[in-house]
KOLDRENRO-253764 format. One record per residue (C-alpha): y, x, z; residue in one letter; residue number from 1. Coordinates in Angstrom, 1 decimal, always signed. Each point is the difference from the previous one (the first is absolute). Last residue first. Layout:
<recs>
<<Y, X, Z>, "A", NUM>;
...
</recs>
This chain:
<recs>
<<-31.7, +82.4, -16.9>, "H", 334>;
<<-0.2, -1.8, -3.3>, "S", 333>;
<<+1.7, -2.8, -2.0>, "K", 332>;
<<+2.6, -0.7, +2.5>, "P", 331>;
<<+0.7, -3.7, +0.5>, "L", 330>;
<<+2.8, -1.7, -1.5>, "D", 329>;
<<-2.1, -1.5, -3.0>, "D", 328>;
<<-2.0, -2.2, +2.5>, "S", 327>;
<<-1.1, -2.4, -2.8>, "K", 326>;
<<+1.3, -3.5, -1.1>, "T", 325>;
<<+3.4, +0.3, +1.5>, "N", 324>;
<<+2.3, -2.8, -0.7>, "V", 323>;
<<+3.3, +0.9, -0.6>, "P", 322>;
<<+2.9, +0.2, +2.5>, "M", 321>;
<<+2.9, -2.5, -0.6>, "R", 320>;
<<-1.4, -2.6, +3.0>, "A", 319>;
<<-0.2, +2.8, +2.6>, "L", 318>;
<<+3.7, +1.2, -0.8>, "K", 317>;
<<+1.2, -3.8, +0.5>, "E", 316>;
<<-2.0, -0.1, +3.2>, "L", 315>;
<<+1.5, +3.4, +1.5>, "E", 314>;
<<+3.6, -1.4, -1.1>, "E", 313>;
<<-0.7, -3.3, +1.8>, "D", 312>;
<<-0.9, +1.5, +3.1>, "Y", 311>;
<<+3.0, +2.3, +0.0>, "C", 310>;
<<+2.1, -2.9, -0.7>, "D", 309>;
<<-1.7, -1.7, +3.4>, "I", 308>;
<<+0.9, +2.4, +2.1>, "L", 307>;
<<+3.4, -1.1, +1.4>, "N", 306>;
<<-1.0, -3.8, +0.1>, "E", 305>;
<<-3.5, +0.7, +1.3>, "W", 304>;
<<+1.8, +1.3, +3.0>, "A", 303>;
<<-0.9, +3.9, +0.8>, "F", 302>;
<<+3.6, +1.0, -0.4>, "R", 301>;
<<+0.9, -2.7, +2.6>, "A", 300>;
<<-1.6, +2.5, +2.8>, "M", 299>;
<<+3.5, +1.6, +0.7>, "A", 298>;
<<+1.7, -3.0, +0.6>, "T", 297>;
<<-2.5, -0.7, +3.0>, "S", 296>;
<<+0.5, +3.8, +1.2>, "L", 295>;
<<+3.7, -0.6, -0.1>, "E", 294>;
<<-0.2, -3.1, +2.3>, "R", 293>;
<<-2.4, +1.4, +2.3>, "R", 292>;
<<+2.0, +3.1, +0.6>, "L", 291>;
<<+3.0, -2.1, +0.6>, "R", 290>;
<<-1.8, -1.9, +2.5>, "Q", 289>;
<<-1.3, +3.0, +1.9>, "F", 288>;
<<+2.0, +0.0, +3.1>, "G", 287>;
<<-1.1, -3.5, +0.9>, "S", 286>;
<<-3.6, +1.3, +0.3>, "Y", 285>;
<<+0.8, +2.4, +2.8>, "N", 284>;
<<-2.9, +0.0, +2.3>, "T", 283>;
<<-2.6, -1.0, -2.8>, "L", 282>;
<<+1.4, +2.9, -2.2>, "L", 281>;
<<+0.2, +2.7, +2.5>, "R", 280>;
<<-3.5, -0.8, +1.2>, "I", 279>;
<<-1.4, -0.3, -3.7>, "L", 278>;
<<+1.7, +3.4, -0.9>, "K", 277>;
<<-1.6, +1.7, +3.1>, "Q", 276>;
<<-3.4, -1.4, -0.6>, "I", 275>;
<<+0.1, +0.9, -3.6>, "L", 274>;
<<+1.1, +3.6, +0.9>, "E", 273>;
<<-3.2, +0.4, +2.1>, "S", 272>;
<<-2.2, -1.8, -2.7>, "K", 271>;
<<+0.9, +2.6, -2.4>, "D", 270>;
<<+2.7, +1.0, -2.6>, "R", 269>;
<<+2.0, -3.2, -0.1>, "Y", 268>;
<<+2.1, -1.6, -2.8>, "L", 267>;
<<+2.8, -2.6, +1.0>, "V", 266>;
<<+3.3, +1.6, +0.9>, "D", 265>;
<<-0.5, +3.3, -1.1>, "A", 264>;
<<-1.1, -1.5, -3.5>, "H", 263>;
<<+2.8, -2.2, -0.5>, "F", 262>;
<<+2.0, +2.2, -2.4>, "T", 261>;
<<-3.1, +0.9, -1.8>, "N", 260>;
<<-0.4, -3.3, -1.4>, "P", 259>;
<<-3.4, -1.6, +1.1>, "I", 258>;
<<-2.5, -0.8, -2.7>, "I", 257>;
<<-0.8, +3.8, -0.8>, "E", 256>;
<<-0.1, +1.3, +3.8>, "P", 255>;
<<-2.3, -3.1, +0.7>, "Y", 254>;
<<-2.4, +0.8, -2.7>, "V", 253>;
<<-2.4, +2.0, +2.0>, "L", 252>;
<<+1.9, +2.1, +2.6>, "R", 251>;
<<+2.6, -0.2, +2.5>, "A", 250>;
<<-1.7, -2.7, +1.9>, "P", 249>;
<<+1.9, -3.5, +0.0>, "L", 248>;
<<+2.2, -1.7, +2.7>, "L", 247>;
<<+1.8, -2.9, -1.9>, "P", 246>;
<<+3.0, -2.4, +0.9>, "V", 245>;
<<-1.1, -3.5, -0.8>, "C", 244>;
<<+2.7, -2.2, -2.1>, "G", 243>;
<<-1.7, -1.7, -2.7>, "Y", 242>;
<<+0.0, +3.0, -2.4>, "R", 241>;
<<-1.4, +1.9, +2.6>, "I", 240>;
<<-3.0, -2.0, +0.6>, "A", 239>;
<<-0.7, -0.3, -3.9>, "E", 238>;
<<+0.0, +3.9, -0.5>, "V", 237>;
<<-2.5, +0.3, +2.8>, "V", 236>;
<<-2.2, -2.4, -1.3>, "S", 235>;
<<+0.5, +1.3, -3.5>, "I", 234>;
<<-1.3, +3.4, +1.0>, "G", 233>;
<<-0.1, +2.4, -3.0>, "F", 232>;
<<-2.7, +2.4, +0.2>, "N", 231>;
<<-1.0, -0.2, +3.6>, "E", 230>;
<<-3.0, +1.6, +1.9>, "Q", 229>;
<<-0.2, +1.0, +3.5>, "R", 228>;
<<+2.4, -2.6, +1.1>, "A", 227>;
<<+2.0, -0.1, +3.4>, "T", 226>;
<<+2.5, -2.4, -1.6>, "S", 225>;
<<+2.5, -2.0, +2.5>, "I", 224>;
<<+2.1, -2.9, -1.1>, "V", 223>;
<<+2.9, -0.7, +2.6>, "I", 222>;
<<+2.2, -3.1, +0.8>, "S", 221>;
<<-1.9, -2.9, -1.4>, "G", 220>;
<<+1.2, -3.6, -0.3>, "R", 219>;
<<+0.8, +0.6, -3.7>, "E", 218>;
<<-3.7, +1.5, -0.3>, "L", 217>;
<<-1.3, -3.2, +1.3>, "W", 216>;
<<+1.9, -2.3, -1.9>, "K", 215>;
<<-1.3, +2.0, -3.2>, "I", 214>;
<<-3.6, -0.6, +1.3>, "Y", 213>;
<<+0.8, -3.7, +0.3>, "A", 212>;
<<+1.0, -0.5, -3.5>, "E", 211>;
<<-2.9, +2.1, -1.4>, "R", 210>;
<<-2.3, -2.3, +1.9>, "S", 209>;
<<-3.5, +1.3, +0.7>, "E", 208>;
<<+0.9, +1.8, +3.0>, "I", 207>;
<<-2.5, +2.7, +1.4>, "Y", 206>;
<<-0.5, +0.3, +3.6>, "G", 205>;
<<+1.7, +0.0, +3.6>, "Y", 204>;
<<+3.5, -1.2, +0.4>, "H", 203>;
<<+2.2, +0.3, +3.2>, "V", 202>;
<<-1.7, +2.7, +1.7>, "I", 201>;
<<+2.1, +1.0, +3.2>, "R", 200>;
<<-1.9, -2.7, +1.7>, "D", 199>;
<<-3.4, +2.0, +0.4>, "G", 198>;
<<+0.6, +3.7, -1.0>, "Y", 197>;
<<-3.3, +1.3, +1.2>, "R", 196>;
<<-2.2, -2.7, -0.9>, "N", 195>;
<<+1.1, -0.8, -3.5>, "Q", 194>;
<<+0.0, +3.8, -0.5>, "A", 193>;
<<-3.3, +0.4, +0.9>, "G", 192>;
<<-1.3, -2.0, -2.9>, "I", 191>;
<<+2.6, +1.8, -2.1>, "F", 190>;
<<-1.5, +3.2, +0.6>, "A", 189>;
<<-3.5, -1.0, -0.3>, "Q", 188>;
<<+0.7, -0.5, -3.8>, "P", 187>;
<<-0.6, -3.9, -1.0>, "I", 186>;
<<-3.1, +0.0, -2.2>, "T", 185>;
<<+0.9, -0.3, -3.7>, "Q", 184>;
<<+2.9, -1.2, -2.3>, "S", 183>;
<<+2.6, +0.7, +2.5>, "N", 182>;
<<+3.7, -0.9, -1.3>, "E", 181>;
<<+3.3, +0.8, +1.7>, "G", 180>;
<<+1.8, -1.4, +2.8>, "L", 179>;
<<+0.2, +1.0, +3.6>, "L", 178>;
<<+3.3, -1.1, +1.3>, "A", 177>;
<<+0.9, +1.9, +3.3>, "L", 176>;
<<+2.8, -0.4, +2.4>, "R", 175>;
<<+1.4, +2.9, +1.9>, "F", 174>;
<<+0.8, +1.7, +3.4>, "E", 173>;
<<+0.7, +3.6, +1.0>, "T", 172>;
<<-1.5, +0.9, +3.6>, "G", 171>;
<<-0.9, +3.7, -1.3>, "N", 170>;
<<-3.7, -1.1, +0.5>, "E", 169>;
<<+0.9, -3.0, -2.3>, "L", 168>;
<<+1.2, +2.5, -2.7>, "V", 167>;
<<-3.3, +2.3, +0.4>, "A", 166>;
<<-2.2, -3.2, -0.5>, "D", 165>;
<<+2.1, -1.1, -3.3>, "L", 164>;
<<-0.8, +3.4, -1.3>, "T", 163>;
<<-3.7, +0.0, +1.0>, "D", 162>;
<<+0.3, -3.5, -1.8>, "F", 161>;
<<+1.2, +1.6, -3.3>, "F", 160>;
<<-2.4, +3.4, +0.3>, "E", 159>;
<<-3.1, -2.5, +0.1>, "D", 158>;
<<+1.5, -2.2, -2.9>, "P", 157>;
<<-0.6, +2.9, -2.6>, "N", 156>;
<<+0.9, -1.8, -3.0>, "K", 155>;
<<-2.9, +1.7, -1.8>, "D", 154>;
<<-2.3, -1.5, +2.5>, "F", 153>;
<<+0.6, -3.7, -0.8>, "E", 152>;
<<+2.1, -2.9, +1.3>, "W", 151>;
<<+2.1, -0.3, -3.2>, "R", 150>;
<<+3.6, +0.5, +0.5>, "H", 149>;
<<+2.7, -2.2, +1.3>, "N", 148>;
<<+0.3, +1.2, +3.5>, "W", 147>;
<<+3.5, -1.2, +1.4>, "I", 146>;
<<+1.9, +1.2, +3.2>, "I", 145>;
<<+2.2, -3.0, +1.6>, "L", 144>;
<<+3.1, +1.4, +1.8>, "P", 143>;
<<-0.3, -1.2, +3.7>, "P", 142>;
<<+1.8, -3.4, +0.5>, "L", 141>;
<<+3.4, -0.7, +1.2>, "K", 140>;
<<+1.4, -0.8, -3.7>, "R", 139>;
<<-2.7, +0.3, -2.7>, "E", 138>;
<<-0.3, +3.3, -1.9>, "A", 137>;
<<+0.2, +0.2, -3.5>, "G", 136>;
<<+1.2, -3.1, -2.3>, "A", 135>;
<<-0.5, +1.4, -3.3>, "G", 134>;
<<+2.2, -1.9, -2.3>, "P", 133>;
<<-0.6, +1.1, -3.4>, "V", 132>;
<<+2.7, +1.6, -2.4>, "E", 131>;
<<-0.9, +0.2, -3.7>, "Q", 130>;
<<-3.0, +1.2, -1.7>, "A", 129>;
<<-2.0, -2.8, +1.5>, "P", 128>;
<<-3.4, +0.9, +1.2>, "F", 127>;
<<-3.4, +0.0, -1.4>, "R", 126>;
<<-0.6, +3.7, -0.5>, "C", 125>;
<<-0.3, +1.8, -3.6>, "G", 124>;
<<-2.7, +2.9, -0.1>, "P", 123>;
<<+1.7, +3.3, -0.6>, "Y", 122>;
<<-0.8, +1.7, -3.3>, "L", 121>;
<<-1.2, +3.4, -0.2>, "V", 120>;
<<-0.9, +1.8, -3.5>, "D", 119>;
<<-3.1, +1.2, -1.4>, "S", 118>;
<<-1.5, +0.5, -3.6>, "K", 117>;
<<+0.3, +4.0, -0.2>, "S", 116>;
<<-1.0, +0.1, +3.8>, "R", 115>;
<<-3.4, -1.4, -1.2>, "I", 114>;
<<-0.9, +2.4, -2.6>, "Q", 113>;
<<+1.5, +2.9, +2.0>, "D", 112>;
<<-2.2, -0.7, +2.8>, "V", 111>;
<<-3.2, -0.8, -2.2>, "V", 110>;
<<+0.1, +3.5, -1.4>, "W", 109>;
<<-1.9, +1.2, +3.0>, "R", 108>;
<<-3.2, -1.7, -1.2>, "P", 107>;
<<-2.2, +2.2, +2.1>, "R", 106>;
<<-3.1, +1.0, -2.1>, "Y", 105>;
<<-2.0, +0.9, +3.3>, "E", 104>;
<<-0.6, -0.8, +3.5>, "P", 103>;
<<+2.6, -2.7, +0.3>, "M", 102>;
<<+2.0, +0.7, +3.2>, "M", 101>;
<<+2.8, +1.8, -1.8>, "K", 100>;
<<+0.8, -3.5, -1.6>, "L", 99>;
<<+1.2, -1.4, +3.4>, "F", 98>;
<<+1.7, +3.2, +0.8>, "G", 97>;
<<+2.2, -0.4, -3.4>, "P", 96>;
<<+0.8, -3.8, +0.8>, "L", 95>;
<<+1.4, +0.2, +3.5>, "R", 94>;
<<+3.2, +1.4, -0.7>, "S", 93>;
<<+0.1, -2.6, -3.2>, "F", 92>;
<<-0.7, -2.9, +2.2>, "F", 91>;
<<+2.3, +1.0, +3.1>, "A", 90>;
<<+3.1, +0.6, -2.4>, "S", 89>;
<<-0.5, -3.4, -1.8>, "S", 88>;
<<-0.4, -1.7, +3.4>, "H", 87>;
<<+3.3, +1.7, +1.2>, "T", 86>;
<<+1.8, -0.7, -3.2>, "R", 85>;
<<-0.8, -3.7, +0.5>, "S", 84>;
<<-1.9, -3.0, -1.2>, "N", 83>;
<<-1.8, +2.0, -2.6>, "F", 82>;
<<-0.1, -1.1, -3.7>, "L", 81>;
<<-2.6, +1.4, -2.6>, "V", 80>;
<<+0.6, -1.1, -3.8>, "R", 79>;
<<-2.4, +0.1, -3.0>, "D", 78>;
<<-3.1, -0.3, +2.8>, "A", 77>;
<<-3.5, +1.3, -0.8>, "A", 76>;
<<+0.7, +3.1, +1.8>, "L", 75>;
<<+1.5, -1.6, +2.9>, "A", 74>;
<<-3.0, -2.0, +0.5>, "T", 73>;
<<-2.1, +2.9, -0.6>, "T", 72>;
<<+1.7, +1.9, +2.9>, "I", 71>;
<<-0.1, -3.1, +2.4>, "D", 70>;
<<-3.4, -0.5, -0.7>, "T", 69>;
<<-0.9, +3.6, +0.9>, "F", 68>;
<<+1.6, -0.6, +3.4>, "G", 67>;
<<-2.1, -2.9, +0.6>, "F", 66>;
<<-3.2, +1.9, -1.0>, "Q", 65>;
<<+0.9, +2.4, +2.6>, "Y", 64>;
<<-0.8, -2.6, +2.7>, "D", 63>;
<<+1.6, +1.8, +3.2>, "M", 62>;
<<-1.8, -0.1, +3.2>, "H", 61>;
<<+0.9, -2.7, +2.8>, "E", 60>;
<<-0.9, +0.6, +3.6>, "G", 59>;
<<+3.8, -0.7, +1.0>, "P", 58>;
<<+1.7, -1.3, -2.7>, "A", 57>;
<<+0.7, +2.0, -3.3>, "L", 56>;
<<+3.5, +0.7, -1.0>, "P", 55>;
<<+1.1, -0.8, -3.8>, "Y", 54>;
<<+1.0, +3.4, -1.8>, "T", 53>;
<<-2.7, +0.0, -2.8>, "L", 52>;
<<-0.7, -3.8, -0.2>, "Q", 51>;
<<+3.8, -0.9, -1.2>, "N", 50>;
<<+2.4, -2.7, +1.2>, "E", 49>;
<<+2.6, -2.1, -1.9>, "H", 48>;
<<-0.8, +1.6, -3.3>, "F", 47>;
<<+0.9, -2.3, -2.7>, "Y", 46>;
<<-2.0, +0.4, -3.1>, "V", 45>;
<<+1.4, -0.9, -3.6>, "L", 44>;
<<-2.2, -0.8, -2.8>, "A", 43>;
<<+0.6, -0.2, -3.7>, "P", 42>;
<<-2.1, -2.7, -1.6>, "P", 41>;
<<-3.7, +0.2, +0.4>, "C", 40>;
<<-2.4, -0.4, -3.3>, "R", 39>;
<<-2.3, -2.8, +0.5>, "G", 38>;
<<-3.3, -0.6, +2.0>, "K", 37>;
<<+1.1, +2.0, +2.9>, "S", 36>;
<<-2.7, +2.0, +1.8>, "L", 35>;
<<+1.5, +3.5, -0.8>, "A", 34>;
<<+3.5, -0.9, +0.6>, "K", 33>;
<<-0.9, -1.8, +3.1>, "Y", 32>;
<<-1.8, +3.1, +1.5>, "D", 31>;
<<+2.7, +2.3, -0.9>, "S", 30>;
<<+2.5, -2.4, +1.7>, "L", 29>;
<<-1.9, +0.1, +3.3>, "S", 28>;
<<+2.0, -2.4, +2.0>, "M", 27>;
<<+1.6, +0.8, +3.3>, "L", 26>;
<<+2.7, +2.1, -1.6>, "D", 25>;
<<+1.7, -3.1, -0.8>, "T", 24>;
<<+0.0, -1.6, -3.4>, "T", 23>;
<<+2.4, -1.1, -3.1>, "I", 22>;
<<-1.2, -0.4, -3.5>, "L", 21>;
<<+2.1, -0.6, -2.8>, "G", 20>;
<<+0.9, -1.9, -3.1>, "A", 19>;
<<-2.9, -2.3, +0.6>, "Y", 18>;
<<-2.4, -1.4, -2.7>, "K", 17>;
<<-1.9, +3.2, -0.2>, "E", 16>;
<<-1.4, -1.0, +3.5>, "P", 15>;
<<-2.4, -2.4, -1.4>, "S", 14>;
<<-2.7, -1.0, +2.8>, "P", 13>;
<<+2.5, +0.3, +2.7>, "I", 12>;
<<-1.6, -1.7, +3.0>, "Q", 11>;
<<-3.4, +1.4, -0.9>, "N", 10>;
<<+1.3, +3.8, +0.0>, "V", 9>;
<<+1.9, -0.8, +2.9>, "F", 8>;
<<-2.9, -0.2, +2.5>, "Y", 7>;
<<-1.8, +2.9, -1.3>, "L", 6>;
<<+2.9, +2.1, +0.3>, "A", 5>;
<<+1.0, -1.2, +3.5>, "A", 4>;
<<-3.6, +1.1, +1.5>, "G", 3>;
<<+0.3, +3.6, +1.1>, "R", 2>;
<<+3.6, -0.5, +1.3>, "M", 1>;
</recs>
């Protein structure tokens, strides 16, 4: 996030040759524009996360400069898109409080400036818009629970494994596939899981092949999230689309991506309710096949095929925008 602008300034020596600039919030757009050797084309920033609301790891302290980079990047953009309404709402709810931490000359005007050019556009997912197979539970074997999230603290693996422990104490069996990417040291929770669940673990670790990953989702029965932070949740949407019944927190983005009619079945309020719903699902998985199919169908709205027109419209708008040579949209004095 600190160095991205310096990298791209050398990679794109003549930005004025392009019709538009598209970047994520992980690059400082204001830095790039200031350092660019040519006039920048209209810029669109896609916020898939933000530094104002991102949870801190244990012992970590907030780097406030990252928050200000989000603000200046959004101000420097001609268009700002968030990956969900939940994410957009969280950002704008936190922004005024963040600005109040400034000792003086607080730029309260930035809230309305950013909001005026912001909207929501869900990310497109790489699965068919038409019906997908989704095998679900294999006959005569316990249902397969899928973890396909990053192996990091914000996905809260400790609560996930605590839940599985409670299920086993109840005498309920399952199989477990621990998928998902880990870019740092393997968290202790996953190391302990290898010993604790033994042969119940049928896969352990990241799968490089997209095709092999999809096959695991098709074999899966249940996908669980215990996340502390989630602005959209592509991994959960993928798992549901390929046939896994979800159990998700009744917070973050999940009430938004799951249609209201399914909330009572698949959303939980606390760990106790998660344990109860998981035991019920594991012991009577065959009774949830209609729910599995209906949820899979509901996720089709996030397929690229069904979202591509919205993206085309945004890109056409961006290409039609005039090239700005100065910040005419900023207030002259405050």
